[in-house]
MIDOSE-1310 file (N, C-alpha, C; in nm, 2 decimals, decimal comma, always signed):
residues 253
mpcf	+14,10/+4,34/+14,79/+14,09/+4,19/+14,79/+13,99/+4,14/+14,88; +13,89/+4,06/+14,78/+13,78/+3,97/+14,76/+13,75/+3,86/+14,96; +13,66/+3,86/+14,96/+13,58/+3,76/+15,05/+13,54/+3,65/+14,97; +13,59/+3,56/+15,08/+13,49/+3,39/+15,01/+13,47/+3,28/+15,10
vpfs	+13,39/+3,22/+15,07/+13,33/+3,11/+15,11/+13,37/+2,99/+15,06; +13,45/+2,95/+15,14/+13,51/+2,81/+15,14/+13,43/+2,67/+15,10; +13,46/+2,61/+14,98/+13,35/+2,44/+14,91/+13,40/+2,33/+15,01; +13,48/+2,36/+15,12/+13,49/+2,22/+15,22/+13,53/+2,32/+15,33
nrnl	+13,46/+2,25/+15,46/+13,55/+2,25/+15,61/+13,64/+2,28/+15,66; +13,78/+2,20/+15,54/+13,91/+2,09/+15,62/+14,01/+2,22/+15,65; +13,96/+2,33/+15,58/+14,04/+2,46/+15,63/+14,01/+2,57/+15,73; +13,84/+2,61/+15,74/+13,83/+2,69/+15,77/+13,70/+2,70/+15,84
dtsi	+13,63/+2,74/+15,94/+13,51/+2,72/+16,00/+13,45/+2,83/+15,95; +13,30/+2,87/+15,93/+13,23/+2,97/+15,85/+13,08/+2,97/+15,97; +13,10/+3,07/+15,95/+12,96/+3,12/+16,05/+12,89/+3,27/+16,00; +12,75/+3,28/+16,05/+12,65/+3,36/+16,01/+12,55/+3,39/+16,11
fvfr	+12,57/+3,57/+16,14/+12,46/+3,62/+16,16/+12,36/+3,70/+16,10; +12,19/+3,65/+16,16/+12,10/+3,70/+16,05/+12,07/+3,84/+16,17; +12,09/+3,95/+16,09/+12,00/+4,07/+16,21/+11,89/+4,13/+16,10; +11,76/+4,15/+16,17/+11,67/+4,25/+16,18/+11,68/+4,36/+16,22
pmvv	+11,69/+4,48/+16,12/+11,71/+4,64/+16,19/+11,64/+4,68/+16,28; +11,61/+4,73/+16,35/+11,54/+4,81/+16,43/+11,56/+4,95/+16,39; +11,60/+4,98/+16,32/+11,70/+5,17/+16,29/+11,62/+5,21/+16,19; +11,61/+5,36/+16,17/+11,57/+5,38/+15,98/+11,70/+5,38/+15,95
vven	+11,76/+5,45/+15,99/+11,96/+5,44/+15,86/+11,98/+5,32/+15,96; +11,94/+5,25/+15,84/+12,02/+5,07/+15,88/+12,20/+5,08/+15,82; +12,19/+5,17/+15,76/+12,40/+5,25/+15,76/+12,46/+5,31/+15,94; +12,36/+5,33/+16,02/+12,42/+5,31/+16,12/+12,48/+5,13/+16,20
lina	+12,37/+5,07/+16,21/+12,40/+4,96/+16,15/+12,49/+4,89/+16,09; +12,50/+4,92/+16,01/+12,61/+4,86/+15,92/+12,75/+4,88/+15,95; +12,76/+4,99/+15,98/+12,89/+5,08/+16,02/+12,93/+5,04/+16,21; +12,85/+4,97/+16,26/+12,87/+4,92/+16,41/+12,89/+4,77/+16,31
lklf	+12,89/+4,69/+16,26/+12,91/+4,56/+16,23/+13,00/+4,60/+16,13; +13,06/+4,70/+16,09/+13,20/+4,72/+16,05/+13,29/+4,66/+16,15; +13,27/+4,80/+16,22/+13,38/+4,81/+16,40/+13,36/+4,63/+16,44; +13,28/+4,56/+16,44/+13,23/+4,42/+16,50/+13,38/+4,36/+16,44
ssst	+13,33/+4,36/+16,27/+13,43/+4,30/+16,18/+13,60/+4,32/+16,29; +13,62/+4,40/+16,31/+13,77/+4,48/+16,32/+13,76/+4,40/+16,40; +13,71/+4,40/+16,51/+13,73/+4,29/+16,67/+13,76/+4,13/+16,65; +13,71/+4,12/+16,54/+13,68/+4,00/+16,52/+13,83/+3,94/+16,48
etlg	+13,94/+4,05/+16,43/+14,07/+3,93/+16,39/+14,15/+3,89/+16,47; +14,09/+3,99/+16,59/+14,23/+3,94/+16,71/+14,14/+3,75/+16,76; +14,02/+3,77/+16,74/+13,99/+3,60/+16,81/+14,04/+3,55/+16,69; +14,07/+3,52/+16,55/+14,11/+3,44/+16,49/+13,99/+3,48/+16,37
cvhs	+13,94/+3,58/+16,27/+13,84/+3,59/+16,21/+13,95/+3,61/+16,06; +13,97/+3,48/+15,94/+14,02/+3,57/+15,88/+13,99/+3,67/+15,78; +13,86/+3,64/+15,75/+13,83/+3,76/+15,68/+13,63/+3,71/+15,68; +13,55/+3,84/+15,73/+13,43/+3,89/+15,71/+13,34/+3,99/+15,61
sifr	+13,25/+3,96/+15,59/+13,16/+4,03/+15,49/+13,06/+4,08/+15,59; +12,96/+4,16/+15,50/+12,81/+4,19/+15,60/+12,78/+4,16/+15,45; +12,62/+4,12/+15,41/+12,52/+4,15/+15,33/+12,40/+4,18/+15,36; +12,34/+4,32/+15,27/+12,21/+4,39/+15,26/+12,13/+4,31/+15,23
sihg	+12,01/+4,27/+15,25/+11,88/+4,25/+15,13/+11,85/+4,35/+15,08; +11,84/+4,29/+14,96/+11,75/+4,41/+14,81/+11,61/+4,48/+14,84; +11,57/+4,29/+14,93/+11,43/+4,36/+14,86/+11,31/+4,34/+15,01; +11,45/+4,27/+15,08/+11,37/+4,30/+15,22/+11,43/+4,34/+15,35
nmii	+11,43/+4,30/+15,47/+11,48/+4,35/+15,62/+11,56/+4,30/+15,72; +11,74/+4,26/+15,57/+11,77/+4,15/+15,67/+11,90/+4,21/+15,66; +12,03/+4,20/+15,76/+12,11/+4,20/+15,73/+12,19/+4,05/+15,76; +12,34/+4,07/+15,70/+12,38/+3,96/+15,73/+12,56/+3,97/+15,79
wyga	+12,61/+3,90/+15,85/+12,70/+3,88/+15,88/+12,81/+3,81/+15,87; +12,86/+3,77/+15,76/+12,96/+3,66/+15,79/+13,11/+3,62/+15,78; +13,13/+3,53/+15,82/+13,27/+3,53/+15,85/+13,35/+3,39/+15,86; +13,46/+3,40/+15,83/+13,56/+3,28/+15,82/+13,64/+3,26/+15,91
wikr	+13,74/+3,10/+16,01/+13,80/+3,12/+16,11/+13,87/+3,07/+16,07; +14,00/+3,07/+16,14/+14,07/+2,94/+16,15/+14,01/+2,81/+16,19; +14,06/+2,73/+16,16/+14,03/+2,61/+16,23/+14,03/+2,59/+16,36; +13,92/+2,54/+16,45/+13,89/+2,48/+16,57/+13,85/+2,39/+16,63
snen	+13,82/+2,33/+16,75/+13,77/+2,24/+16,76/+13,63/+2,25/+16,77; +13,58/+2,19/+16,80/+13,39/+2,22/+16,84/+13,37/+2,31/+16,98; +13,44/+2,26/+17,09/+13,47/+2,29/+17,20/+13,49/+2,46/+17,21; +13,64/+2,45/+17,12/+13,64/+2,62/+17,13/+13,51/+2,70/+17,03
kksl	+13,52/+2,62/+16,96/+13,37/+2,67/+16,87/+13,24/+2,73/+16,99; +13,24/+2,64/+17,07/+13,12/+2,73/+17,14/+13,13/+2,83/+17,21; +13,30/+2,82/+17,23/+13,36/+2,90/+17,30/+13,31/+3,07/+17,27; +13,39/+3,05/+17,14/+13,41/+3,17/+17,04/+13,24/+3,23/+17,01
dasl	+13,14/+3,14/+16,98/+13,06/+3,16/+16,99/+12,97/+3,29/+17,11; +13,00/+3,22/+17,20/+12,97/+3,30/+17,31/+13,01/+3,40/+17,37; +13,15/+3,44/+17,31/+13,22/+3,55/+17,32/+13,16/+3,66/+17,19; +13,12/+3,63/+17,09/+13,07/+3,66/+16,98/+12,94/+3,70/+17,03
lqml	+12,82/+3,62/+17,08/+12,70/+3,69/+17,15/+12,75/+3,83/+17,22; +12,84/+3,78/+17,34/+12,89/+3,94/+17,39/+12,90/+4,05/+17,34; +12,97/+4,04/+17,25/+13,02/+4,19/+17,14/+12,94/+4,18/+17,10; +12,83/+4,10/+17,05/+12,71/+4,23/+16,99/+12,62/+4,22/+17,06
tnvs	+12,60/+4,27/+17,23/+12,51/+4,33/+17,27/+12,55/+4,46/+17,26; +12,65/+4,53/+17,18/+12,67/+4,65/+17,19/+12,60/+4,74/+17,05; +12,54/+4,62/+16,92/+12,42/+4,65/+16,87/+12,27/+4,65/+16,89; +12,27/+4,57/+17,01/+12,14/+4,54/+17,01/+12,04/+4,64/+17,02
smai	+12,10/+4,73/+17,05/+11,98/+4,88/+17,02/+11,97/+4,89/+16,92; +11,99/+4,86/+16,79/+12,01/+4,84/+16,64/+11,92/+4,73/+16,58; +11,94/+4,65/+16,61/+11,86/+4,51/+16,53/+11,83/+4,42/+16,63; +11,75/+4,33/+16,58/+11,74/+4,21/+16,65/+11,81/+4,12/+16,57
ladh	+11,91/+4,03/+16,68/+11,93/+3,88/+16,61/+11,83/+3,77/+16,56; +11,83/+3,73/+16,45/+11,71/+3,69/+16,47/+11,79/+3,52/+16,43; +11,92/+3,49/+16,42/+12,01/+3,33/+16,37/+12,08/+3,38/+16,36; +12,18/+3,26/+16,43/+12,32/+3,22/+16,42/+12,35/+3,11/+16,45
sffd	+12,42/+3,05/+16,32/+12,53/+2,96/+16,36/+12,63/+2,94/+16,28; +12,73/+2,82/+16,31/+12,83/+2,79/+16,25/+12,83/+2,71/+16,15; +12,89/+2,68/+16,02/+12,78/+2,64/+15,92/+12,97/+2,54/+15,87; +12,90/+2,44/+15,86/+13,03/+2,30/+15,75/+12,96/+2,32/+15,62
ayag	+13,05/+2,37/+15,53/+13,04/+2,35/+15,38/+13,10/+2,19/+15,33; +13,01/+2,17/+15,23/+13,02/+2,02/+15,19/+13,02/+2,05/+15,06; +13,04/+2,12/+15,00/+13,01/+2,10/+14,80/+13,03/+2,27/+14,76; +13,06/+2,26/+14,64/+13,07/+2,37/+14,59/+13,15/+2,43/+14,44
eskd	+13,07/+2,47/+14,38/+13,20/+2,49/+14,24/+13,22/+2,67/+14,17; +13,28/+2,64/+14,09/+13,28/+2,79/+14,02/+13,28/+2,77/+13,87; +13,25/+2,92/+13,80/+13,33/+2,89/+13,74/+13,42/+3,00/+13,64; +13,51/+3,03/+13,74/+13,64/+3,10/+13,68/+13,75/+3,06/+13,77
gfpa	+13,72/+2,94/+13,82/+13,84/+2,83/+13,84/+13,94/+2,85/+13,96; +13,89/+2,97/+14,05/+13,85/+2,94/+14,22/+13,85/+2,89/+14,28; +13,90/+2,79/+14,37/+13,85/+2,69/+14,49/+13,73/+2,75/+14,56; +13,65/+2,91/+14,57/+13,65/+2,93/+14,68/+13,48/+2,99/+14,61
akfs	+13,37/+3,02/+14,67/+13,28/+3,10/+14,59/+13,33/+3,31/+14,67; +13,43/+3,34/+14,58/+13,47/+3,46/+14,58/+13,38/+3,62/+14,61; +13,35/+3,67/+14,67/+13,29/+3,82/+14,64/+13,37/+3,91/+14,66; +13,31/+4,05/+14,67/+13,39/+4,20/+14,70/+13,23/+4,25/+14,68
tgdi	+13,31/+4,40/+14,78/+13,18/+4,49/+14,77/+13,12/+4,53/+14,70; +12,96/+4,52/+14,66/+12,84/+4,54/+14,50/+12,84/+4,44/+14,51; +12,89/+4,30/+14,53/+12,81/+4,16/+14,41/+12,73/+4,16/+14,50; +12,63/+4,07/+14,40/+12,49/+4,02/+14,47/+12,54/+3,89/+14,45
isig	+12,48/+3,84/+14,63/+12,45/+3,69/+14,64/+12,31/+3,67/+14,67; +12,29/+3,53/+14,62/+12,16/+3,48/+14,69/+12,18/+3,37/+14,76; +12,08/+3,34/+14,89/+12,11/+3,21/+15,00/+11,95/+3,18/+15,01; +11,98/+3,04/+14,98/+11,83/+2,99/+14,98/+11,87/+2,90/+15,12
aaal	+11,79/+2,92/+15,21/+11,77/+2,83/+15,35/+11,67/+2,69/+15,33; +11,70/+2,60/+15,37/+11,57/+2,47/+15,40/+11,58/+2,43/+15,57; +11,49/+2,42/+15,65/+11,45/+2,41/+15,79/+11,42/+2,21/+15,77; +11,49/+2,14/+15,82/+11,45/+2,02/+15,84/+11,26/+1,97/+15,83
gsdn	+11,22/+1,91/+15,78/+11,11/+1,91/+15,75/+11,02/+1,76/+15,76; +11,19/+1,70/+15,78/+11,17/+1,47/+15,84/+11,25/+1,50/+15,95; +11,32/+1,33/+15,95/+11,39/+1,28/+16,10/+11,56/+1,32/+16,05; +11,56/+1,33/+15,82/+11,67/+1,32/+15,80/+11,76/+1,37/+15,79
mdel	+11,86/+1,47/+15,79/+11,93/+1,53/+15,83/+12,02/+1,56/+15,72; +12,06/+1,42/+15,68/+12,13/+1,38/+15,61/+12,05/+1,37/+15,48; +11,96/+1,32/+15,43/+11,88/+1,36/+15,36/+11,83/+1,52/+15,30; +11,83/+1,55/+15,36/+11,82/+1,70/+15,31/+11,89/+1,74/+15,25
syan	+12,02/+1,73/+15,37/+12,15/+1,80/+15,27/+12,17/+1,73/+15,13; +12,16/+1,59/+15,10/+12,16/+1,54/+15,01/+12,05/+1,62/+14,90; +11,99/+1,61/+14,88/+11,86/+1,68/+14,82/+11,89/+1,83/+14,81; +11,98/+1,96/+14,90/+12,04/+2,05/+14,84/+12,12/+2,02/+14,79
lalf	+12,25/+1,89/+14,75/+12,37/+1,89/+14,72/+12,30/+1,83/+14,55; +12,21/+1,72/+14,56/+12,14/+1,71/+14,42/+12,15/+1,78/+14,37; +12,05/+1,92/+14,36/+11,95/+2,01/+14,30/+12,06/+2,16/+14,27; +12,21/+2,12/+14,34/+12,28/+2,19/+14,32/+12,39/+2,17/+14,21
kahf	+12,48/+2,00/+14,23/+12,48/+1,97/+14,10/+12,40/+1,97/+14,02; +12,26/+1,98/+13,98/+12,16/+1,91/+13,86/+12,23/+2,02/+13,74; +12,19/+2,16/+13,86/+12,16/+2,27/+13,76/+12,27/+2,38/+13,80; +12,39/+2,35/+13,81/+12,48/+2,48/+13,84/+12,52/+2,51/+13,70
kniq	+12,56/+2,40/+13,60/+12,64/+2,43/+13,51/+12,57/+2,53/+13,44; +12,43/+2,50/+13,45/+12,32/+2,54/+13,39/+12,22/+2,69/+13,36; +12,28/+2,73/+13,57/+12,25/+2,86/+13,57/+12,31/+2,95/+13,47; +12,29/+3,07/+13,40/+12,36/+3,16/+13,35/+12,37/+3,28/+13,42
gavs	+12,46/+3,32/+13,45/+12,49/+3,48/+13,56/+12,52/+3,39/+13,66; +12,53/+3,23/+13,72/+12,58/+3,20/+13,85/+12,74/+3,17/+13,86; +12,82/+3,27/+13,90/+12,97/+3,21/+13,92/+13,03/+3,18/+14,00; +12,97/+3,16/+14,09/+13,03/+3,01/+14,20/+12,86/+2,95/+14,33
gvcm	+12,91/+2,83/+14,38/+12,85/+2,82/+14,47/+12,87/+2,73/+14,55; +12,77/+2,72/+14,70/+12,86/+2,68/+14,81/+12,74/+2,64/+14,85; +12,72/+2,47/+14,92/+12,64/+2,42/+14,99/+12,65/+2,43/+15,11; +12,59/+2,42/+15,25/+12,64/+2,41/+15,36/+12,52/+2,39/+15,45
rsem	+12,60/+2,34/+15,57/+12,49/+2,27/+15,68/+12,54/+2,34/+15,81; +12,38/+2,36/+15,88/+12,39/+2,42/+15,99/+12,46/+2,32/+16,13; +12,55/+2,36/+16,20/+12,57/+2,27/+16,34/+12,51/+2,36/+16,41; +12,43/+2,43/+16,44/+12,35/+2,46/+16,57/+12,20/+2,41/+16,56
nprv	+12,14/+2,43/+16,43/+12,01/+2,40/+16,36/+11,98/+2,31/+16,26; +11,86/+2,25/+16,26/+11,89/+2,14/+16,13/+11,82/+2,27/+16,03; +11,90/+2,27/+15,95/+11,89/+2,35/+15,85/+12,01/+2,35/+15,71; +11,98/+2,39/+15,65/+12,08/+2,39/+15,51/+12,09/+2,49/+15,40
vclf	+12,15/+2,54/+15,38/+12,17/+2,65/+15,28/+12,29/+2,66/+15,18; +12,22/+2,74/+15,05/+12,29/+2,74/+14,97/+12,28/+2,85/+14,89; +12,45/+2,90/+14,85/+12,50/+3,07/+14,87/+12,54/+3,09/+14,68; +12,48/+3,17/+14,61/+12,57/+3,16/+14,50/+12,56/+3,29/+14,46
vwks	+12,70/+3,34/+14,41/+12,77/+3,50/+14,37/+12,76/+3,50/+14,23; +12,65/+3,58/+14,18/+12,62/+3,62/+14,09/+12,69/+3,74/+14,01; +12,68/+3,75/+13,83/+12,78/+3,83/+13,81/+12,68/+3,94/+13,76; +12,51/+3,97/+13,79/+12,46/+4,10/+13,80/+12,36/+4,06/+13,85
lqsc	+12,29/+4,14/+13,89/+12,12/+4,17/+13,94/+12,03/+4,08/+13,82; +12,06/+4,10/+13,74/+11,95/+4,07/+13,63/+11,95/+3,96/+13,61; +12,13/+3,87/+13,64/+12,10/+3,69/+13,63/+12,03/+3,67/+13,72; +12,06/+3,71/+13,81/+11,94/+3,61/+13,97/+11,82/+3,64/+13,92
ytwi	+11,76/+3,75/+13,93/+11,63/+3,74/+13,87/+11,61/+3,64/+13,76; +11,65/+3,64/+13,67/+11,61/+3,57/+13,54/+11,61/+3,39/+13,57; +11,75/+3,39/+13,68/+11,70/+3,26/+13,74/+11,60/+3,21/+13,82; +11,57/+3,32/+13,97/+11,43/+3,32/+13,99/+11,29/+3,28/+13,93
lntd	+11,27/+3,42/+13,79/+11,20/+3,34/+13,71/+11,14/+3,21/+13,60; +11,29/+3,17/+13,62/+11,33/+3,00/+13,53/+11,22/+2,96/+13,52; +11,15/+2,91/+13,46/+11,04/+2,80/+13,51/+11,04/+2,65/+13,58; +11,21/+2,60/+13,56/+11,29/+2,52/+13,66/+11,26/+2,55/+13,76
yrai	+11,30/+2,67/+13,76/+11,33/+2,64/+13,88/+11,21/+2,66/+14,03; +11,07/+2,74/+13,95/+10,95/+2,69/+14,02/+10,89/+2,57/+13,98; +10,98/+2,48/+13,90/+10,85/+2,35/+13,85/+10,93/+2,25/+13,89; +11,05/+2,29/+13,95/+11,15/+2,20/+14,05/+11,24/+2,20/+14,09
vlpy	+11,27/+2,30/+14,13/+11,37/+2,27/+14,29/+11,29/+2,31/+14,36; +11,21/+2,40/+14,42/+11,12/+2,46/+14,48/+11,02/+2,31/+14,52; +10,99/+2,24/+14,42/+10,89/+2,11/+14,45/+11,01/+1,97/+14,52; +11,12/+2,00/+14,46/+11,16/+1,89/+14,51/+11,25/+1,91/+14,70
lnrl	+11,23/+2,04/+14,70/+11,24/+2,10/+14,82/+11,17/+2,07/+14,89; +11,06/+2,07/+14,85/+10,90/+2,16/+14,89/+10,88/+2,01/+15,01; +10,89/+1,91/+14,98/+10,86/+1,75/+15,00/+10,97/+1,69/+15,14; +11,01/+1,77/+15,14/+11,20/+1,75/+15,27/+11,12/+1,83/+15,41
spdi	+11,16/+2,02/+15,34/+11,12/+2,11/+15,44/+11,02/+2,17/+15,45; +10,88/+2,18/+15,56/+10,81/+2,28/+15,55/+10,86/+2,46/+15,49; +11,00/+2,49/+15,59/+11,01/+2,59/+15,60/+11,12/+2,61/+15,47; +11,09/+2,71/+15,35/+11,19/+2,73/+15,27/+11,23/+2,89/+15,23
kfdi	+11,36/+2,94/+15,28/+11,35/+3,08/+15,22/+11,43/+3,13/+15,15; +11,47/+3,23/+15,12/+11,51/+3,29/+15,00/+11,51/+3,37/+14,98; +11,62/+3,51/+14,94/+11,67/+3,66/+14,96/+11,77/+3,66/+14,85; +11,75/+3,74/+14,82/+11,91/+3,90/+14,69/+11,94/+3,97/+14,84
frvv	+12,06/+4,01/+14,80/+12,17/+4,04/+14,91/+12,29/+4,11/+14,80; +12,33/+4,25/+14,85/+12,40/+4,28/+14,77/+12,58/+4,26/+14,90; +12,62/+4,29/+14,87/+12,81/+4,24/+14,94/+12,79/+4,40/+15,01; +12,80/+4,46/+15,10/+12,80/+4,60/+15,19/+12,94/+4,67/+15,24
yvsd	+13,03/+4,52/+15,25/+13,15/+4,59/+15,32/+13,17/+4,41/+15,26; +13,35/+4,37/+15,27/+13,42/+4,34/+15,31/+13,53/+4,34/+15,40; +13,61/+4,32/+15,43/+13,69/+4,32/+15,59/+13,87/+4,35/+15,58; +13,86/+4,41/+15,40/+13,97/+4,50/+15,36/+13,93/+4,64/+15,33
devp	+13,78/+4,67/+15,33/+13,73/+4,81/+15,31/+13,80/+4,87/+15,44; +13,74/+4,99/+15,42/+13,82/+5,14/+15,52/+13,72/+5,10/+15,60; +13,70/+5,08/+15,75/+13,62/+5,14/+15,82/+13,58/+5,22/+15,86; +13,51/+5,32/+15,94/+13,45/+5,43/+15,95/+13,50/+5,42/+16,13
slqy	+13,49/+5,55/+16,17/+13,55/+5,58/+16,31/+13,43/+5,61/+16,36; +13,40/+5,55/+16,44/+13,30/+5,56/+16,53/+13,22/+5,50/+16,63; +13,15/+5,53/+16,75/+13,14/+5,43/+16,81/+12,96/+5,36/+16,83; +13,00/+5,23/+16,91/+12,82/+5,18/+16,89/+12,73/+5,25/+16,98
lppr	+12,64/+5,25/+16,97/+12,51/+5,28/+17,07/+12,56/+5,19/+17,23; +12,51/+5,25/+17,32/+12,49/+5,22/+17,47/+12,40/+5,04/+17,41; +12,50/+4,95/+17,50/+12,42/+4,80/+17,45/+12,30/+4,78/+17,61; +12,23/+4,69/+17,50/+12,06/+4,70/+17,56/+12,04/+4,55/+17,52
qmle	+11,94/+4,50/+17,60/+11,92/+4,36/+17,57/+11,86/+4,31/+17,37; +11,93/+4,22/+17,38/+11,91/+4,17/+17,23/+11,84/+4,06/+17,23; +11,74/+4,08/+17,15/+11,60/+3,91/+17,12/+11,70/+3,87/+17,04; +11,65/+3,74/+17,06/+11,73/+3,59/+16,98/+11,56/+3,56/+16,91
nggg	+11,53/+3,58/+16,76/+11,41/+3,54/+16,77/+11,41/+3,48/+16,64; +11,37/+3,32/+16,66/+11,35/+3,21/+16,57/+11,47/+3,17/+16,58; +11,59/+3,14/+16,61/+11,72/+3,06/+16,59/+11,72/+2,90/+16,66; +11,59/+2,85/+16,55/+11,61/+2,75/+16,58/+11,58/+2,70/+16,76
skqg	+11,66/+2,65/+16,86/+11,68/+2,57/+16,97/+11,71/+2,72/+17,03; +11,73/+2,81/+16,95/+11,68/+2,89/+17,11/+11,62/+3,05/+17,05; +11,48/+2,98/+16,96/+11,50/+3,07/+16,95/+11,32/+3,13/+17,09; +11,32/+3,25/+17,06/+11,29/+3,34/+17,20/+11,42/+3,38/+17,29
kviq	+11,51/+3,36/+17,33/+11,61/+3,35/+17,41/+11,66/+3,48/+17,41; +11,67/+3,57/+17,52/+11,69/+3,72/+17,51/+11,84/+3,68/+17,61; +11,94/+3,78/+17,55/+12,07/+3,80/+17,55/+12,09/+3,89/+17,62; +12,13/+3,86/+17,74/+12,15/+4,02/+17,82/+12,28/+4,07/+17,84
gskn	+12,24/+4,25/+17,77/+12,37/+4,27/+17,78/+12,38/+4,33/+17,92; +12,57/+4,32/+17,92/+12,60/+4,40/+18,04/+12,58/+4,55/+18,06; +12,54/+4,62/+18,14/+12,54/+4,73/+18,16/+12,64/+4,81/+18,18; +12,78/+4,73/+18,21/+12,87/+4,83/+18,26/+12,96/+4,80/+18,13
aaad	+12,88/+4,74/+18,00/+12,97/+4,70/+17,90/+13,02/+4,83/+17,80; +13,15/+4,77/+17,77/+13,27/+4,89/+17,70/+13,21/+4,97/+17,63; +13,17/+5,11/+17,59/+13,14/+5,14/+17,43/+13,18/+5,10/+17,32; +13,31/+5,06/+17,26/+13,36/+4,97/+17,19/+13,41/+4,81/+17,23
v	+13,43/+4,74/+17,09/+13,43/+4,60/+17,11/+13,57/+4,61/+17,11
């Protein structure tokens, strides 16, 4: 069964955790995050997925949750950070947030951006460079609406805005890696999309990922490495914050 990102936040909350691996064998980190995914089900995670950057050094954990209040989301976020101290010896937590999905479309008729293990996903993020978050959100939406239907090879896409940091994200699911490359090299993207966002945001990031796990996949039998401190570097207002791992934490989540 595929995983998906909803086109609105009406029924589900979504969260993203961004990791920079510190180990040579990145598969060890991925396996640990698979076990983390399994443990989140008891906290109300409907489904989860792991994305691995194809060209860069980045791993993303994505989760969709049963809808809850803002106060409960804060409590959940604190619990997840504590659980993730168990992978702190393998990765730096670079960023994390809950996101509001506020627009999306698909070409296959499915009312969400769905994907399975092996699929290609691109994520573009723009941090706020002005005092108007609504303006940046609208710019992200306007670009999506203007270009999505004409992007060859894009199966679905969704626009999201962070609840914790002043940034917006646009996620696309692709038919193939070649389709994504073709779009990136397209002159419209370089001549229209980037300049349009650059006027509002000095910090634009883009990366291509392969889906390496969805929550219906088989989870390996292994133990987490012992917890250490996890440095949260670059997470908006939380930049540079050190998350203390409990010395007495259990090896399993």
